[in-house]
N, C-alpha and C positions, 0 to 999 in steps of 0.2 A: 504493499500500500504506500502510495506516494505521500510523504509528509510535507505539508505546506510550511514554508519558511517565512519568517517575519521579514518585512522590509525595513530599511534603515529607520524610517520614521516611527515604526512600531517598536523597534528596539530602543530608541531614544525615550519614548514614552514609558516603556517597561522599566528601564533602568532608573528613570526619575522617580517612578512610583516605588521601586524597591528601596532606593536611598531614603525616601521619605518614611517608609515603614520601618526601616532599620533605625532611623533617627528618632522616630516615635517611641520605639521600644527602649532605646538608650535613655531618652528623656524621662521615661516612666520609672527608671530604676530608682530605688530608695535614696541612693547617695547623689542623685541628680538634682533633687529638689529639697527645699527646707521645710515644705509642708505638703500634705496630700494634694495631688493634681490629677484631674480626670484624664482618661485616655483621649477624649476629644481635644482637650486643651493641649496635650502633648502632640497630637496629630496636627493641630492648627499651627502650633509653633514650629514643628519640624517642616511642615509645608511652607510656611512663610520664610523660614531660613533657607531651605533648599532652592526655593524659587526667587531668592534674594528680594523679598518684598518688604518685610519690616512690620506688617500688621501683627498685633498681639492682643490676646484676651486679658492680659495682665502685665505688670511691669516685671520683665524677666529678671532684672537685677535683684529683686526682693524675693522671688520665688525659687529661682534656680541657684544651685551652688556653683562654685568655681568649675567643677567637673561638667555640670549642665551647660554652663555658658561656653565652655570650650567645645562641647559637642555642637552647640549652635554655631560657633565660629567655624568649625570644620565643615558643617553643612553649607554655610554661606560660601566658603571657599570652593567647595565641590560644585555648588550650583552656579556660582559666578563664572569661574574659569571653565567649567564643563567637566562632567564626569568622565567622558571619553578622553579628554586631554590628560587627566591625571592617570587614566589607564595606560595611555601611551608612555607616560613618564615611568610607570612601574615596569613596563616592557623593556624600555631603554635601559633602566637601571639593572634589570636582570639579564641584559645583553641578549634579548630575544627579538626576532623580527616581528613586525606588525603585519598581520594578515591583510589580504585584500578586503575581506569583509569589514575588518575594523577600520580600514582606510575609507571604505564607503560610509561607515557610521560617522567618521570624523568629517567627511565631506558634507554630509547632511547636517551635522551639528554646527559646523562652521560656515554653512551656506555657501560653499564653494562649487563652482561649475565643474571642476575636475578634481581628482584626488592626486594629481601630479604635484609634488612638492608639499603635500599636506603635512608630512612629519616635520619638515623644516619649519613650516609655519607654526606648528604646535610647539616646537622647541622654543622658538622666539617668543611666542605668546606667553609661555610659562616663565621664561627667564625675565622678560620685561615686566610682567605683572608682579611677580614675587619681589623683584628688585625695587620696583616703584613703591609697593606697599611698605617695604622695610625702610626705604629712604624717607618717605613722608612720615612714616611712623616714628622714626627717630626725631624728626622735627617736632612732632606732637609731644614726644617724650621729654624733650628739652623744656617745652612749655608746662607740662604737667608734673615734672619731677618735684619742683618746689611746692606744689599744691598737695600732692598725694604721696610723696616719698618715692624712692627708687624702684621698688618692686611693684607696688600698685600703679605708679605712674607709667611704668613700662607696659604692664598688662592693659591699662586703659588706652594707652597710645596705639599699641598694636591691634587691639580689638576694634577701635574706631577706624583705624587706617584700612583694615581689611573690609570692614563693613561698608566704608565709604567707597573704596575703589570698586567693590562688587555691587555698588548701588543698592545695598540692602536696607540701610536706614535704621538698623538695630543700634540702640544706644544703651550704655550702662547707667545713664542718668535718668531719674524719674521724670524730669521735664524735657527729655531729649536734649536739645542744644539751646534752649531758651535762656539758660543762665549765661551763655557766652554770646548773646545777641550782638554785642559791640566789640567783641574780642577779635582783633585783626588776624592774629596768628591762627586761631582755631578756625575762623571763617575761611581764610585763604587755603589752609591745608585741606579742609573738607571739600571746598569747592574744586580745587585742583584735582583731587582724587576722583570726585564724581564726574567732572567733565571729561577727564582722560579715560575713565572706565566707560562712560557713555559714548565716546566717539567711535569705539570699535577698534579691535586689535589690528585689522588690516590697514586702517587709517594711520594708526601710530607707527606701524612698520613702514608704511609708505613714506611717511614724513621722515623717519629716521634714515631710510635708504637714499631717498631722492633729494630732500632738503629744498630744492628749488620749486617754486609754485607752478611754473609752466610744465614741469615734468610729472606732477602729481596726476593720479588717476581721476577720472570724472567723479567716481564715488567719493574719493577723499575731498575733492573740492566742494561738492555738494554738502558733505558732512560738516566741513569746517565753516563754510559760509552760513549754512542753515543753523548750526549751533550758535554762532555769534549773533545772528539775527534774532533767533528765538530767545536767547538769554537776554539780549538788550530790550526786546519788546516786553518780555516778562517782567523785568526790572522796572521799566517805565510805567507799565500799567498797574502793577502792584503798588508802586509808590503813589500813583495818582488816585487809585481807589481807596487806599488805606490811610493816606496822610492825615485825614481828619477823623479817623476812627479812634476814639479814646481807649478802646480795648486792645488795640494793636500798635500801629505806628504813632498814633496821636499822643501817646504817653512817653515816647522815647526822645532822646536827644537827637540833634541833627546827624551826628555820626552814626548812632545806633540805627536811625531810620534808613540811612543809605545802605549800611551793611545788611539789615534785615530785608530790605526790598531786593537787594542783589542776591542774597542767599536763597530766599524763597523763589525768586524768579528763575534761578538756575536749577535748584534742587527739584522743583516740581515735576519736571519731565521724567525723572529717573529714580530718584532716591527718596526715602521717607524721613529724612532729617528735617527738623523745623526749629526755627528760632522765634517763631510767632505761634500763638495758640490758634491752631486751625479752626477750632470751633467758634472763635470770635471774629473770623474774617467775614466780610460782607458777601452777600450772594453773588454779586457780579465777579468778585475775586475768585470765589469757589468755582464758578462756571468757567472762568478762564483757565483755572488750574485743571479742571476736568478735560478741557480740550488738549492742554499740554500733556496730561497723563495718557490720553488716548493716542496721541502721536508718538510719544515716547523718545527713545534714544536711537543710537545707530545700529545697523546690522552687525552681527558678530561682535556684539558688546555685552556688557553685564546688565544693561537696561532692558526694559520691556516695551510695550506699546506696539503699534503697527510699524513702527520705525520711521525715522525722519526721511530716509530715502524713498520709502513707499509714498509718503505724503508729498514729496517733491515730484516724484514721477507723475502723480495724479494731477498736480498743479500744471506741470509742463504739457501733459496730455490735453488738459482743458484749454490752455493757451493755444496749443496747435489747432484744436478744433475751432475755437472762436476765430482764429486767423485763417481758417480754411486751408490749413497745411495738411499734407498727407502723412507727415511723420513728426514725432516730438523730438526736438533738438535741444541739447544742453551742452554748453561750451563747444559748439561746433561738432558735436557728436550726436548721432542718431540713437535714440533709445529703442532697443529691439522690441517688437510687438509682443514677444513672449514676456518681457519684463513688465510691460503695461498691463497685460492680462493677469500677471501674478500680483501686481499691486492692487488691481481691482478686486481680485479674489480675496486677498488678505483683508482688505478694508471691509468688504461686504460681509464676509464670514465673522470678522471681529465685531462689526456693528450689530449684526443679528444676534450673536451670542450674548453680547453685553446687554442688549435690550431685553432678551429673554431672562437673563439673570436678574436684572432690575425688576422685571415683572414678578419673578418668583419671590424675591426678598420683600417686595411690596405686599404680597399676599400674607407673608408671615409677620411683617413689621409695620404696616401702614398705620396702625392705631397708636404707634409709639414714636415713630420717626418720620420726618418730612421726606417728600420725594427727592429734594435736593441732597439731604444727608445720605439717603440710601443709594442714589445714583453716584454720588461722590465715592462712597465706600466700594461699590462694585467696580467702578472704572479705576480706582486706585489699585484694586486687587488685579484687575486685567493688566494694567500697566506695570505690575510688580513694583509699584512706587512705595506703598506703605503709609502714605499720609491718611489721616482720619480726622473727622470732626469730633471724635470721642465716643462713637457708638459701638466700636468693636467689642468691648468687654460685655456690652449689654445685649448683644444679639442672641437670639435663641439658638439652640443646637441646629435646627434646620437651616437657618440663615448662615451660620458659621460654616456648615458643609458646602453651601453654595459658594461662599467666599473662597473656601479652599479650592474648589473645582475651578474657580475663576483664576486663582493664582497659578494653578498648574497649567491651565489653558494659555494664560499670558506668557508663562515661561517657555513652553514648548513652541508657541506661535500658532496662529490660526491655520496656516497652510500645513504645518507638520501634523496637527491634529487631523485635518481633513484627509491628508495622504495616508495617515495611519488607519483611518476608518474605511477607506475605499481601495479598490483594486484597479490596476491599470487597464485601459480598454484599447482596443486596436484602432488605429487611425486609417486603416486601409479602405474602409467603407466611406464613400462620400455621398452626400444627399444633395438634391436640388436646392438652390437658394430660395429663401422665403423672405418677404418684405414685411418689416415692422414699421409702424408709424410711431416714432419716438418723440416725446416732448410736446 
């Protein structure tokens, strides 16, 4: 009897679930927690850590022991840099060859068109990422040593460095980063980690190798320009919306206001850190942040969302149609029609699943929370961002399961989920064209 083999997308989904379940069991161990914690709470935390989201049903620093928080940190690192990437590292350390099947899995995980040079890419990814985490972590250590002492300061520095670079948003402080709203060192270190983690590994490698702007790939140029524009727009609008809100920017000094606006404008797309109380933000600010969370970070990055390049492809496609051009062009390069179809598929699948998840949570929670709060929570989970208006701990078990599924969906990506649930069909059969009246 012929045994059906899993495709790469199904393997990725399977390994993500396995790591989450292992993490759940480890967090449930008696020496992982300071007090009894339910299986659902452990599963929620393991899911949030592995998908590098940052949502939590309680403050992890008070509930989990040092061992428990180290487990969370390992899950963040595995989820952020990729389970398959670490598997390759183990193969290389054992001086074993990586099979074609594993190369195909890496190709799927890293969103590459071919698996040629994939091992070299993984090596650079791991070396750059781990070195960058350690370097910025040491800068944080210099800042936190006087405040917490040598050992605790080192632990806090490395924890937040890994959490920030992987865009996880987990913090060891009960108020996240609100206490450091005007601290330049903390703000800059976290922002640098989040931005570089959200750009994507191929962009960072491209910048390192080519250095000159004209020689960069189209993908890298779009990511760099898009990141700068979105961060600047986010900063301006958050400053404009919240400047006179006494619960947020209105009560801060000028310097703190600028840092808080910049921090939240940059962080919103990818990571769950906050220097402002999200629940006190105005509705228009929350709505802007929802758009940012849905768009997300870059492809092959530690962030989530539909990805910035997907959003850019749709914008250029729309521009081409409005100008009655047959092709979408970016930097004098034509976007292949396959990439346009892929961008459309990702966006439509993501939009449909997000709407359905919002509908489900509304059924469970509409009598307790507003539509805006619920929508914000669901989109934050999909974008693996981790920002919340404060309702996460108060969601009922059914809603928490929906949020967990959204975090998994957001981490794997809409297209990976779709491909894991479908089988390939033959394109040999062609049908007559049919006319649709659109618009």
